[in-house]
MMTF fields as JSON, N, C-alpha, C and O atoms, coordinates in Angstrom:
{
  "mmtfVersion": "1.0.0",
  "mmtfProducer": "UNKNOWN",
  "numBonds": 327,
  "numAtoms": 328,
  "numGroups": 82,
  "numChains": 1,
  "numModels": 1,
  "chainsPerModel": [1],
  "groupsPerChain": [82],
  "chainIdList": ["A"],
  "bondAtomList": [4, 2, 8, 6, 12, 10, 16, 14, 20, 18, 24, 22, 28, 26, 32, 30, 36, 34, 40, 38, 44, 42, 48, 46, 52, 50, 56, 54, 60, 58, 64, 62, 68, 66, 72, 70, 76, 74, 80, 78, 84, 82, 88, 86, 92, 90, 96, 94, 100, 98, 104, 102, 108, 106, 112, 110, 116, 114, 120, 118, 124, 122, 128, 126, 132, 130, 136, 134, 140, 138, 144, 142, 148, 146, 152, 150, 156, 154, 160, 158, 164, 162, 168, 166, 172, 170, 176, 174, 180, 178, 184, 182, 188, 186, 192, 190, 196, 194, 200, 198, 204, 202, 208, 206, 212, 210, 216, 214, 220, 218, 224, 222, 228, 226, 232, 230, 236, 234, 240, 238, 244, 242, 248, 246, 252, 250, 256, 254, 260, 258, 264, 262, 268, 266, 272, 270, 276, 274, 280, 278, 284, 282, 288, 286, 292, 290, 296, 294, 300, 298, 304, 302, 308, 306, 312, 310, 316, 314, 320, 318, 324, 322],
  "bondOrderList": [1, 1, 1, 1, 1, 1, 1, 1, 1, 1, 1, 1, 1, 1, 1, 1, 1, 1, 1, 1, 1, 1, 1, 1, 1, 1, 1, 1, 1, 1, 1, 1, 1, 1, 1, 1, 1, 1, 1, 1, 1, 1, 1, 1, 1, 1, 1, 1, 1, 1, 1, 1, 1, 1, 1, 1, 1, 1, 1, 1, 1, 1, 1, 1, 1, 1, 1, 1, 1, 1, 1, 1, 1, 1, 1, 1, 1, 1, 1, 1, 1],
  "groupList": [{"groupName": "MET", "atomNameList": ["N", "CA", "C", "O"], "elementList": ["N", "C", "C", "O"], "formalChargeList": [0, 0, 0, 0], "bondAtomList": [1, 0, 2, 1, 3, 2], "bondOrderList": [1, 1, 2], "singleLetterCode": "M", "chemCompType": "L-PEPTIDE LINKING"}, {"groupName": "SER", "atomNameList": ["N", "CA", "C", "O"], "elementList": ["N", "C", "C", "O"], "formalChargeList": [0, 0, 0, 0], "bondAtomList": [1, 0, 2, 1, 3, 2], "bondOrderList": [1, 1, 2], "singleLetterCode": "S", "chemCompType": "L-PEPTIDE LINKING"}, {"groupName": "VAL", "atomNameList": ["N", "CA", "C", "O"], "elementList": ["N", "C", "C", "O"], "formalChargeList": [0, 0, 0, 0], "bondAtomList": [1, 0, 2, 1, 3, 2], "bondOrderList": [1, 1, 2], "singleLetterCode": "V", "chemCompType": "L-PEPTIDE LINKING"}, {"groupName": "GLU", "atomNameList": ["N", "CA", "C", "O"], "elementList": ["N", "C", "C", "O"], "formalChargeList": [0, 0, 0, 0], "bondAtomList": [1, 0, 2, 1, 3, 2], "bondOrderList": [1, 1, 2], "singleLetterCode": "E", "chemCompType": "L-PEPTIDE LINKING"}, {"groupName": "LYS", "atomNameList": ["N", "CA", "C", "O"], "elementList": ["N", "C", "C", "O"], "formalChargeList": [0, 0, 0, 0], "bondAtomList": [1, 0, 2, 1, 3, 2], "bondOrderList": [1, 1, 2], "singleLetterCode": "K", "chemCompType": "L-PEPTIDE LINKING"}, {"groupName": "ILE", "atomNameList": ["N", "CA", "C", "O"], "elementList": ["N", "C", "C", "O"], "formalChargeList": [0, 0, 0, 0], "bondAtomList": [1, 0, 2, 1, 3, 2], "bondOrderList": [1, 1, 2], "singleLetterCode": "I", "chemCompType": "L-PEPTIDE LINKING"}, {"groupName": "LEU", "atomNameList": ["N", "CA", "C", "O"], "elementList": ["N", "C", "C", "O"], "formalChargeList": [0, 0, 0, 0], "bondAtomList": [1, 0, 2, 1, 3, 2], "bondOrderList": [1, 1, 2], "singleLetterCode": "L", "chemCompType": "L-PEPTIDE LINKING"}, {"groupName": "GLN", "atomNameList": ["N", "CA", "C", "O"], "elementList": ["N", "C", "C", "O"], "formalChargeList": [0, 0, 0, 0], "bondAtomList": [1, 0, 2, 1, 3, 2], "bondOrderList": [1, 1, 2], "singleLetterCode": "Q", "chemCompType": "L-PEPTIDE LINKING"}, {"groupName": "ASP", "atomNameList": ["N", "CA", "C", "O"], "elementList": ["N", "C", "C", "O"], "formalChargeList": [0, 0, 0, 0], "bondAtomList": [1, 0, 2, 1, 3, 2], "bondOrderList": [1, 1, 2], "singleLetterCode": "D", "chemCompType": "L-PEPTIDE LINKING"}, {"groupName": "PHE", "atomNameList": ["N", "CA", "C", "O"], "elementList": ["N", "C", "C", "O"], "formalChargeList": [0, 0, 0, 0], "bondAtomList": [1, 0, 2, 1, 3, 2], "bondOrderList": [1, 1, 2], "singleLetterCode": "F", "chemCompType": "L-PEPTIDE LINKING"}, {"groupName": "TYR", "atomNameList": ["N", "CA", "C", "O"], "elementList": ["N", "C", "C", "O"], "formalChargeList": [0, 0, 0, 0], "bondAtomList": [1, 0, 2, 1, 3, 2], "bondOrderList": [1, 1, 2], "singleLetterCode": "Y", "chemCompType": "L-PEPTIDE LINKING"}, {"groupName": "ALA", "atomNameList": ["N", "CA", "C", "O"], "elementList": ["N", "C", "C", "O"], "formalChargeList": [0, 0, 0, 0], "bondAtomList": [1, 0, 2, 1, 3, 2], "bondOrderList": [1, 1, 2], "singleLetterCode": "A", "chemCompType": "L-PEPTIDE LINKING"}, {"groupName": "PRO", "atomNameList": ["N", "CA", "C", "O"], "elementList": ["N", "C", "C", "O"], "formalChargeList": [0, 0, 0, 0], "bondAtomList": [1, 0, 2, 1, 3, 2], "bondOrderList": [1, 1, 2], "singleLetterCode": "P", "chemCompType": "L-PEPTIDE LINKING"}, {"groupName": "CYS", "atomNameList": ["N", "CA", "C", "O"], "elementList": ["N", "C", "C", "O"], "formalChargeList": [0, 0, 0, 0], "bondAtomList": [1, 0, 2, 1, 3, 2], "bondOrderList": [1, 1, 2], "singleLetterCode": "C", "chemCompType": "L-PEPTIDE LINKING"}, {"groupName": "THR", "atomNameList": ["N", "CA", "C", "O"], "elementList": ["N", "C", "C", "O"], "formalChargeList": [0, 0, 0, 0], "bondAtomList": [1, 0, 2, 1, 3, 2], "bondOrderList": [1, 1, 2], "singleLetterCode": "T", "chemCompType": "L-PEPTIDE LINKING"}, {"groupName": "ARG", "atomNameList": ["N", "CA", "C", "O"], "elementList": ["N", "C", "C", "O"], "formalChargeList": [0, 0, 0, 0], "bondAtomList": [1, 0, 2, 1, 3, 2], "bondOrderList": [1, 1, 2], "singleLetterCode": "R", "chemCompType": "L-PEPTIDE LINKING"}, {"groupName": "ASN", "atomNameList": ["N", "CA", "C", "O"], "elementList": ["N", "C", "C", "O"], "formalChargeList": [0, 0, 0, 0], "bondAtomList": [1, 0, 2, 1, 3, 2], "bondOrderList": [1, 1, 2], "singleLetterCode": "N", "chemCompType": "L-PEPTIDE LINKING"}, {"groupName": "TRP", "atomNameList": ["N", "CA", "C", "O"], "elementList": ["N", "C", "C", "O"], "formalChargeList": [0, 0, 0, 0], "bondAtomList": [1, 0, 2, 1, 3, 2], "bondOrderList": [1, 1, 2], "singleLetterCode": "W", "chemCompType": "L-PEPTIDE LINKING"}, {"groupName": "GLY", "atomNameList": ["N", "CA", "C", "O"], "elementList": ["N", "C", "C", "O"], "formalChargeList": [0, 0, 0, 0], "bondAtomList": [1, 0, 2, 1, 3, 2], "bondOrderList": [1, 1, 2], "singleLetterCode": "G", "chemCompType": "PEPTIDE LINKING"}],
  "groupTypeList": [0, 1, 2, 3, 4, 5, 6, 7, 6, 5, 7, 4, 7, 4, 8, 8, 9, 10, 1, 11, 6, 12, 3, 2, 6, 4, 6, 6, 13, 5, 3, 14, 1, 11, 1, 15, 13, 16, 9, 17, 10, 2, 4, 16, 18, 9, 6, 10, 12, 2, 10, 16, 10, 8, 2, 18, 4, 8, 8, 9, 14, 1, 3, 16, 6, 7, 11, 5, 8, 5, 16, 13, 5, 1, 4, 10, 10, 4, 6, 3, 11, 9],
  "groupIdList": [1, 2, 3, 4, 5, 6, 7, 8, 9, 10, 11, 12, 13, 14, 15, 16, 17, 18, 19, 20, 21, 22, 23, 24, 25, 26, 27, 28, 29, 30, 31, 32, 33, 34, 35, 36, 37, 38, 39, 40, 41, 42, 43, 44, 45, 46, 47, 48, 49, 50, 51, 52, 53, 54, 55, 56, 57, 58, 59, 60, 61, 62, 63, 64, 65, 66, 67, 68, 69, 70, 71, 72, 73, 74, 75, 76, 77, 78, 79, 80, 81, 82],
  "secStructList": [7, 7, 2, 2, 2, 2, 2, 2, 2, 2, 2, 2, 6, 6, 6, 7, 2, 2, 2, 2, 2, 2, 2, 2, 2, 2, 2, 2, 2, 2, 2, 2, 6, 7, 1, 3, 3, 3, 3, 3, 3, 3, 3, 6, 6, 3, 3, 3, 3, 3, 3, 3, 3, 3, 6, 6, 6, 6, 3, 3, 7, 7, 6, 6, 7, 7, 7, 3, 3, 4, 4, 4, 1, 7, 2, 2, 2, 2, 2, 2, 2, 7],
  "xCoordList": [-49.028, -49.034, -50.416, -51.068, -50.854, -52.157, -52.057, -51.867, -52.189, -52.134, -53.283, -53.141, -54.414, -55.574, -55.263, -55.656, -54.547, -54.173, -53.309, -53.501, -52.367, -51.456, -52.217, -52.022, -53.069, -53.854, -54.789, -54.961, -55.383, -56.252, -55.458, -55.921, -54.28, -53.434, -53.049, -53.113, -52.653, -52.28, -53.492, -53.378, -54.645, -55.865, -56.218, -56.654, -56.029, -56.305, -55.42, -55.826, -54.209, -53.233, -53.047, -51.987, -54.037, -53.866, -53.452, -52.851, -53.76, -53.38, -51.883, -51.307, -51.272, -49.841, -49.225, -49.133, -48.809, -48.27, -47.155, -47.121, -46.248, -45.101, -45.485, -44.751, -46.605, -47.001, -47.421, -47.405, -47.796, -48.192, -46.998, -47.111, -45.868, -44.722, -44.248, -44.021, -44.088, -43.603, -44.49, -43.985, -45.787, -46.687, -46.727, -46.873, -46.602, -46.555, -45.319, -45.406, -44.174, -42.947, -43.067, -42.635, -43.645, -43.832, -44.739, -44.45, -45.825, -46.758, -46.098, -46.33, -45.279, -44.556, -43.625, -43.534, -42.939, -42.063, -42.872, -42.477, -43.982, -44.824, -45.34, -45.26, -45.862, -46.483, -45.477, -45.834, -44.231, -43.226, -42.181, -41.275, -42.304, -41.337, -39.932, -38.939, -39.853, -38.558, -38.081, -38.89, -36.778, -36.236, -36.14, -36.097, -36.108, -36.049, -36.742, -36.733, -37.331, -37.869, -37.454, -37.489, -37.064, -36.597, -37.396, -37.918, -37.491, -38.083, -37.044, -36.528, -36.745, -35.714, -36.311, -37.305, -35.732, -36.11, -34.882, -33.744, -35.147, -34.086, -33.911, -34.88, -32.662, -32.359, -30.934, -29.993, -30.793, -29.478, -28.631, -27.428, -29.265, -28.522, -28.182, -27.397, -28.755, -28.512, -29.827, -30.859, -29.775, -30.897, -30.646, -29.576, -31.63, -31.513, -32.515, -33.69, -32.071, -32.993, -33.985, -33.618, -35.245, -36.281, -36.695, -36.667, -37.082, -37.477, -36.878, -36.702, -36.569, -36.131, -36.883, -36.859, -37.544, -38.159, -37.328, -37.085, -36.896, -36.096, -36.936, -37.275, -37.268, -38.119, -37.466, -38.137, -36.174, -35.468, -35.529, -35.615, -35.484, -35.542, -36.964, -37.235, -37.89, -39.257, -39.212, -39.878, -38.396, -38.155, -37.942, -37.525, -38.239, -38.025, -36.825, -36.735, -35.909, -34.718, -34.08, -34.32, -33.287, -32.433, -30.973, -30.062, -30.773, -29.436, -28.62, -29.115, -27.394, -26.452, -26.825, -26.204, -27.806, -28.135, -27.531, -27.676, -26.854, -26.222, -26.792, -27.357, -26.642, -27.064, -26.267, -25.098, -26.927, -26.296, -26.303, -27.336, -25.152, -25.034, -25.736, -25.378, -26.727, -27.49, -26.585, -26.853, -25.536, -24.629, -23.886, -23.327, -23.87, -23.2, -24.112, -23.67, -25.372, -26.333, -26.356, -26.343, -26.391, -26.401, -27.665, -28.665, -27.614, -28.753, -29.976, -31.092, -29.81, -30.943, -31.727, -32.954, -31.022, -31.695, -32.326, -33.386, -31.699, -32.287, -33.638, -34.607, -33.702, -34.95, -36.032, -37.195, -35.669, -36.641, -37.111, -38.279, -36.215, -36.548, -37.272, -38.06, -37.03, -37.605, -38.471, -39.057],
  "yCoordList": [-36.963, -35.918, -35.296, -35.158, -34.929, -34.312, -32.798, -32.046, -32.383, -30.957, -30.226, -29.074, -30.9, -30.281, -29.873, -28.795, -30.748, -30.427, -29.172, -28.307, -29.087, -27.943, -26.671, -25.629, -26.75, -25.58, -25.117, -23.917, -26.057, -25.695, -24.968, -23.972, -25.465, -24.847, -23.434, -22.516, -23.249, -21.919, -20.999, -19.826, -21.514, -20.696, -20.177, -19.036, -21.017, -20.595, -19.423, -18.572, -19.385, -18.357, -17.34, -16.72, -17.152, -16.331, -14.889, -14.237, -14.392, -13.017, -12.887, -11.81, -13.974, -13.964, -15.275, -16.252, -15.274, -16.472, -17.112, -18.333, -16.302, -16.848, -17.585, -18.47, -17.246, -17.964, -19.397, -20.244, -19.683, -21.033, -21.903, -23.129, -21.295, -22.048, -23.196, -24.289, -23.003, -24.134, -25.37, -26.48, -25.191, -26.337, -26.908, -28.119, -26.06, -26.542, -27.413, -28.481, -26.968, -27.757, -29.09, -30.121, -29.072, -30.318, -31.273, -32.465, -30.75, -31.57, -32.121, -33.273, -31.308, -31.781, -32.943, -33.916, -32.838, -33.93, -35.199, -36.288, -35.053, -36.215, -36.853, -38.068, -36.033, -36.538, -37.133, -38.014, -36.672, -37.16, -38.068, -38.555, -38.296, -39.102, -38.501, -39.224, -37.193, -36.501, -36.297, -36.225, -36.204, -35.985, -34.498, -34.12, -33.644, -32.187, -31.483, -31.963, -30.355, -29.468, -28.048, -27.646, -27.306, -25.937, -24.971, -25.341, -23.736, -22.655, -21.542, -21.111, -21.083, -20.072, -18.9, -19.071, -17.724, -16.609, -16.143, -16.314, -15.552, -15.113, -13.609, -12.851, -13.189, -11.761, -11.549, -12.178, -10.658, -10.294, -11.5, -11.539, -12.478, -13.628, -14.686, -15.59, -14.594, -15.583, -16.159, -15.487, -17.41, -18.04, -17.896, -18.258, -17.369, -17.195, -18.103, -18.124, -18.85, -19.745, -18.955, -18.0, -19.371, -18.758, -19.751, -19.438, -20.953, -22.005, -23.323, -23.573, -24.154, -25.515, -26.4, -26.145, -27.425, -28.397, -29.671, -30.204, -30.157, -31.37, -32.427, -32.262, -33.505, -34.557, -35.204, -35.436, -35.496, -36.159, -35.378, -35.964, -34.066, -33.206, -32.746, -32.213, -32.955, -32.429, -30.958, -30.52, -30.216, -28.818, -27.987, -28.495, -26.705, -25.737, -24.889, -24.379, -24.741, -23.957, -23.458, -24.008, -22.443, -22.018, -22.198, -21.75, -22.86, -23.113, -23.916, -24.876, -23.522, -24.176, -24.038, -24.682, -23.229, -22.976, -21.642, -20.648, -21.632, -20.405, -20.016, -20.847, -18.764, -18.297, -19.038, -19.374, -19.285, -20.001, -19.108, -18.55, -18.979, -18.227, -19.026, -20.176, -18.426, -19.113, -19.591, -20.629, -18.862, -19.256, -20.555, -21.165, -20.984, -22.226, -23.444, -24.582, -23.199, -24.29, -24.688, -23.831, -25.976, -26.429, -25.938, -25.625, -25.874, -25.4, -26.266, -25.747, -27.56, -28.441, -28.008, -27.913, -27.745, -27.339, -25.969, -25.72, -25.08, -23.76, -23.89, -23.245, -24.717, -24.886, -25.505, -25.111, -26.465, -27.122, -26.201, -26.242, -25.381, -24.549, -23.275, -22.744, -22.786, -21.508, -21.702, -20.742],
  "zCoordList": [13.313, 14.321, 14.358, 13.323, 15.516, 15.679, 15.495, 16.45, 14.256, 13.945, 14.631, 15.04, 14.752, 15.408, 16.836, 17.282, 17.562, 18.948, 18.999, 19.853, 18.087, 18.058, 17.693, 18.32, 16.697, 16.296, 17.411, 17.622, 18.116, 19.24, 20.322, 20.877, 20.614, 21.639, 21.235, 22.053, 19.989, 19.505, 19.5, 19.853, 19.107, 19.068, 20.463, 20.612, 21.483, 22.859, 23.266, 24.057, 22.721, 23.086, 21.968, 21.881, 21.117, 19.922, 20.211, 19.356, 21.386, 21.714, 21.993, 21.84, 22.396, 22.69, 22.197, 22.939, 20.94, 20.301, 21.119, 21.27, 21.645, 22.364, 23.638, 24.079, 24.231, 25.442, 25.136, 26.03, 23.896, 23.507, 23.122, 23.104, 22.819, 22.306, 23.191, 22.674, 24.491, 25.295, 25.171, 25.001, 25.255, 25.158, 23.752, 23.583, 22.743, 21.361, 21.162, 20.557, 21.664, 21.537, 22.26, 21.744, 23.436, 24.19, 23.418, 23.314, 22.885, 22.116, 20.853, 20.487, 20.189, 19.008, 19.357, 18.609, 20.492, 20.93, 21.18, 20.765, 21.846, 22.15, 20.864, 20.687, 19.984, 18.755, 17.775, 16.993, 17.8, 16.846, 17.496, 16.819, 18.795, 19.565, 19.5, 19.574, 19.363, 19.35, 20.782, 21.708, 20.961, 22.307, 22.646, 23.817, 21.59, 21.798, 20.64, 19.507, 20.94, 19.907, 20.263, 21.426, 19.253, 19.461, 18.612, 17.56, 19.068, 18.287, 18.237, 19.268, 17.024, 16.811, 16.049, 15.344, 16.173, 15.309, 14.538, 14.975, 13.385, 12.488, 12.616, 12.572, 12.776, 12.846, 12.346, 12.83, 11.376, 10.852, 10.444, 10.703, 9.808, 9.305, 10.337, 10.052, 11.532, 12.582, 13.078, 13.069, 13.51, 14.203, 15.697, 16.185, 16.426, 17.871, 18.581, 18.215, 19.59, 20.295, 21.142, 21.828, 21.081, 21.911, 22.989, 24.179, 22.561, 23.498, 23.057, 21.864, 24.017, 23.782, 24.769, 25.974, 24.273, 25.17, 25.109, 24.026, 26.257, 26.379, 27.097, 28.268, 26.399, 26.95, 28.17, 29.175, 28.094, 29.193, 30.495, 31.575, 30.393, 31.572, 31.868, 32.944, 30.902, 30.97, 31.376, 32.314, 30.624, 30.972, 29.706, 28.665, 29.83, 28.764, 29.137, 30.254, 28.2, 28.496, 27.209, 26.134, 27.321, 26.211, 26.607, 25.911, 27.735, 28.248, 27.238, 26.646, 27.053, 26.138, 24.663, 23.817, 24.338, 22.94, 22.55, 23.261, 21.415, 20.957, 19.608, 18.897, 19.265, 17.95, 16.879, 17.071, 15.75, 14.642, 13.412, 13.043, 12.785, 11.541, 10.444, 10.189, 9.798, 8.761, 7.63, 7.024, 7.341, 6.263, 6.561, 5.649, 7.805, 8.177, 8.03, 8.192, 7.725, 7.563, 6.094, 5.211, 5.841, 4.446, 3.738, 4.386, 2.423, 1.631, 1.853, 1.861, 2.033, 2.254, 3.486, 3.443, 4.584, 5.812, 5.676, 6.25, 4.932, 4.722, 4.033, 4.432, 3.008, 2.288, 3.15, 3.06, 3.982, 4.841, 5.969, 6.358, 6.49, 7.644, 7.237, 8.019, 6.061, 5.666, 4.462, 3.961]
}
């Protein structure tokens, strides 16, 4: 994966991190051949969707994404995600 590309994109948007997220997610999908990439934030023990990039639709959406209780995620995923 081209970390340099991602860092450059974030650096361009350093004043507003969230404005860079859609393009970062798209670039992550391209670089990793993933079909979707999501960005979530943690609040009160839940993960809340902020952005979702779907390669098939070439679109950013939070449609059909729901908050996830962190306690429902296996310990392996908790360690990898946090």
